[in-house]
C-alpha positions as CSV (number, residue, x, y, z in Angstrom):
1,M,83.8,-62.1,3.1
2,N,80.8,-62.7,5.4
3,A,80.1,-66.1,6.9
4,T,76.9,-67.8,5.6
5,C,74.1,-68.9,8.4
6,L,71.1,-71.0,8.4
7,I,68.1,-70.7,10.7
8,I,66.5,-73.8,11.9
9,D,63.7,-73.3,14.4
10,D,59.9,-74.4,14.5
11,E,58.5,-71.1,15.4
12,P,57.7,-68.4,12.7
13,L,58.1,-65.3,14.8
14,A,61.7,-66.8,16.3
15,I,62.6,-67.4,12.8
16,Q,61.6,-63.7,11.7
17,L,63.2,-62.1,14.5
18,L,66.8,-63.9,13.8
19,Q,66.4,-62.7,10.2
20,K,66.0,-59.3,11.2
21,H,68.8,-59.5,13.4
22,V,70.9,-61.4,10.7
23,H,70.1,-58.4,8.0
24,E,71.1,-55.6,10.4
25,S,74.2,-57.1,11.7
26,G,75.5,-56.6,8.2
27,L,78.0,-59.2,9.2
28,L,76.1,-62.6,7.9
29,E,75.0,-64.0,4.8
30,L,71.6,-65.7,5.1
31,S,71.8,-69.0,3.2
32,G,68.1,-70.2,4.3
33,S,65.5,-70.9,6.8
34,C,64.1,-74.3,8.1
35,S,61.1,-75.1,10.3
36,N,62.3,-78.6,11.6
37,A,65.2,-80.8,11.7
38,M,64.5,-83.1,8.8
39,E,64.1,-79.9,6.6
40,A,67.5,-78.7,7.9
41,I,69.2,-82.4,6.9
42,A,68.1,-81.8,3.4
43,F,69.0,-78.6,3.0
44,L,72.7,-79.2,4.6
45,R,73.1,-82.3,1.8
46,T,73.3,-79.6,-0.9
47,H,74.5,-76.3,1.0
48,K,77.5,-75.6,2.9
49,V,77.0,-73.2,5.5
50,D,79.7,-71.7,7.9
51,L,77.3,-71.2,11.2
52,L,73.5,-72.6,12.3
53,F,71.3,-70.8,14.6
54,L,69.5,-74.1,16.1
55,D,66.7,-74.1,18.0
56,I,66.6,-76.8,20.5
57,Q,62.9,-78.0,21.2
58,M,61.8,-79.2,17.8
59,P,59.1,-82.1,16.8
60,K,60.7,-85.3,15.8
61,L,64.1,-84.4,16.4
62,T,65.5,-81.8,19.0
63,G,68.1,-79.4,18.1
64,I,70.6,-81.6,20.2
65,E,69.7,-84.8,18.3
66,L,70.0,-83.3,15.1
67,L,73.7,-81.7,16.0
68,R,74.8,-85.1,17.2
69,M,73.5,-86.5,13.5
70,L,75.7,-84.1,11.7
71,K,79.2,-85.3,10.8
72,P,81.1,-82.9,10.8
73,A,78.6,-80.2,12.1
74,P,78.8,-76.5,11.5
75,P,79.6,-74.2,14.3
76,V,76.2,-73.6,16.2
77,I,74.6,-71.3,18.3
78,F,71.7,-72.7,20.4
79,T,68.5,-70.7,20.6
80,T,66.0,-71.5,22.8
81,A,63.3,-70.5,25.7
82,Y,64.6,-72.8,28.2
83,R,67.7,-72.4,30.5
84,N,67.9,-76.2,31.6
85,Y,69.4,-77.0,28.0
86,A,72.8,-74.7,28.8
87,L,74.9,-77.5,30.0
88,D,74.2,-80.1,26.9
89,G,74.8,-77.1,24.6
90,Y,78.4,-76.6,26.2
91,E,79.3,-80.3,26.4
92,L,78.8,-80.6,22.3
93,D,81.3,-77.3,22.0
94,I,78.7,-75.0,20.7
95,V,79.4,-71.4,20.0
96,D,77.1,-69.8,22.3
97,Y,73.8,-70.2,24.0
98,L,71.2,-67.7,23.1
99,L,68.1,-67.5,25.4
100,K,64.6,-66.2,23.7
101,P,63.5,-63.7,23.0
102,I,67.0,-62.8,21.8
103,S,68.0,-59.1,22.0
104,F,69.9,-57.7,19.0
105,E,72.7,-56.7,21.6
106,R,73.0,-60.6,22.7
107,F,72.9,-61.7,18.9
108,M,75.9,-59.1,18.1
109,A,77.9,-60.6,20.8
110,S,77.3,-64.1,20.0
111,V,78.2,-63.3,16.5
112,E,81.6,-61.7,17.2
113,K,82.4,-64.9,19.6
114,F,81.6,-67.0,16.5
115,Y,83.8,-64.9,14.3
116,R,86.8,-65.5,16.8
117,R,86.5,-68.8,16.5
118,W,86.0,-68.7,12.6
119,N,88.7,-66.4,11.8
120,S,91.2,-68.3,13.5
121,S,90.4,-71.7,11.8
122,N,90.3,-69.9,8.3
123,I,93.7,-68.2,8.5
124,K,95.5,-69.5,5.5
125,D,99.3,-69.7,4.5
126,V,99.9,-68.4,1.1
127,S,103.1,-68.9,-0.6
128,H,105.1,-66.1,-2.5
129,N,109.0,-66.4,-3.8
130,H,109.1,-69.3,-1.1
131,S,108.2,-67.3,1.9
132,A,105.0,-67.7,3.8
133,S,102.5,-64.8,4.3
134,L,99.7,-65.3,6.5
135,Q,96.1,-63.5,5.7
136,L,94.4,-62.3,9.1
137,L,90.8,-61.8,9.5
138,L,89.9,-59.3,12.5
139,Q,86.6,-58.7,13.4
140,S,85.6,-55.6,15.1
141,G,81.9,-54.7,15.5
142,T,80.3,-54.4,12.0
143,K,83.5,-54.9,10.0
144,T,85.9,-57.5,9.0
145,Y,89.5,-56.4,8.4
146,Q,91.7,-58.4,6.2
147,V,95.1,-57.9,7.1
148,N,98.6,-59.7,5.5
149,E,100.8,-60.5,8.2
150,A,104.1,-59.5,6.2
151,D,102.7,-55.6,6.5
152,I,102.5,-55.6,9.9
153,L,105.5,-54.1,11.8
154,L,103.9,-54.1,15.3
155,I,100.9,-54.1,17.2
156,E,100.2,-51.8,20.3
157,S,97.5,-52.3,22.7
158,F,95.1,-49.6,24.5
159,K,93.2,-51.2,27.0
160,D,90.1,-53.0,24.6
161,Y,91.6,-51.5,21.2
162,I,94.8,-52.3,19.5
163,Q,96.8,-50.1,16.9
164,I,98.6,-52.0,14.0
165,H,101.4,-50.2,12.7
166,F,102.1,-51.3,9.1
167,T,105.6,-51.2,7.3
168,D,104.4,-48.5,5.1
169,G,103.5,-46.1,8.0
170,K,100.0,-46.4,8.0
171,K,97.9,-47.2,11.2
172,L,94.9,-49.0,11.9
173,M,93.1,-48.9,15.4
174,I,90.3,-51.4,16.0
175,K,88.5,-52.8,19.3
176,Y,90.2,-56.1,19.6
177,K,92.1,-57.7,22.7
178,I,95.9,-58.1,22.2
179,G,96.0,-61.2,24.2
180,Q,93.3,-62.7,21.5
181,L,95.5,-61.5,18.6
182,E,98.8,-62.9,19.8
183,L,97.0,-66.6,19.6
184,E,96.0,-65.7,16.2
185,L,99.3,-64.8,15.0
186,S,102.2,-66.8,13.5
187,A,105.5,-67.6,15.1
188,N,107.0,-64.5,13.0
189,F,105.7,-62.5,15.8
190,L,107.1,-61.6,19.3
191,R,105.3,-60.5,22.4
192,V,107.7,-58.1,24.2
193,H,105.7,-56.2,26.6
194,K,102.3,-56.2,28.0
195,S,101.3,-53.5,25.5
196,F,103.6,-55.0,22.5
197,I,103.9,-57.2,19.8
198,V,106.7,-57.0,17.1
199,H,107.2,-58.7,14.0
200,K,110.8,-60.5,14.5
201,N,112.1,-60.3,11.2
202,K,111.6,-56.7,11.0
203,I,114.0,-56.0,14.4
204,T,116.8,-54.0,13.4
205,V,118.5,-53.7,16.8
206,F,117.8,-55.3,20.2
207,G,118.9,-55.1,23.9
208,N,117.7,-55.9,27.5
209,Q,115.5,-52.4,27.7
210,S,114.0,-52.3,24.0
211,V,114.0,-53.6,20.4
212,E,114.1,-51.2,17.3
213,L,112.4,-51.9,14.1
214,G,114.2,-49.1,12.0
215,D,113.5,-45.7,13.7
216,I,110.6,-46.6,16.0
217,S,111.5,-48.1,19.7
218,V,109.9,-50.4,21.7
219,P,110.3,-51.3,25.0
220,V,110.9,-54.8,26.7
221,G,108.8,-55.4,29.6
222,N,110.5,-56.9,32.7
223,H,108.2,-60.2,32.5
224,Y,109.8,-60.5,29.0
225,K,113.2,-60.0,29.2
226,S,114.9,-63.0,29.4
227,F,112.6,-65.1,27.1
228,V,113.0,-62.4,24.4
229,E,116.8,-62.2,24.9
230,Q,117.0,-65.9,24.8
231,L,115.2,-66.2,21.5
232,L,116.7,-63.3,19.6
233,K,120.3,-64.4,20.0
234,K,119.5,-68.0,18.7
């Protein structure tokens, strides 16, 4: 499911460009556009959105002043023609800071950065037969993959890509950092090598050189040996 967004900007051309980027990205659903902060406040009273594209320099209330008023505030990507606001933006824990004119490439990088944060906060526990099952939302390029943790056997890294091996023998390769995924996975998973993460509950044999998941053998890296051995022998 795509995240919803609201554009807040007092420049019609800037709104048009962002609308075009949102449409072409295929990753977001545009909920609306507002030309000033007061209009945005009224809109947000009756609409819930997942992301704001917020201009800083606006009449009456600036984007920074608006953001400080919103309790709680949705994630924000600042859009501005002025570089000197960057520090204020990051002090407010915004997702990103886009300098106008905004290229599509830079826009997409910000959207992917937003999804990294949004996916982490939207992973939910699903109870089934008294066992916890987590849903992962993995954003890669223009696609979002929904993966059930219980279906994962192991994850293998290939530089900037990962390959997910599923229990039914299927595989999925996407552009994603294994270090980022490690942060998003539950405690059911164990990093055993710089290139491998395995599902602990699916390990059938383990030693100081490798772990086995059925007929698949995965090496244990030197850096991980003592930790893996200590954890699995508990």
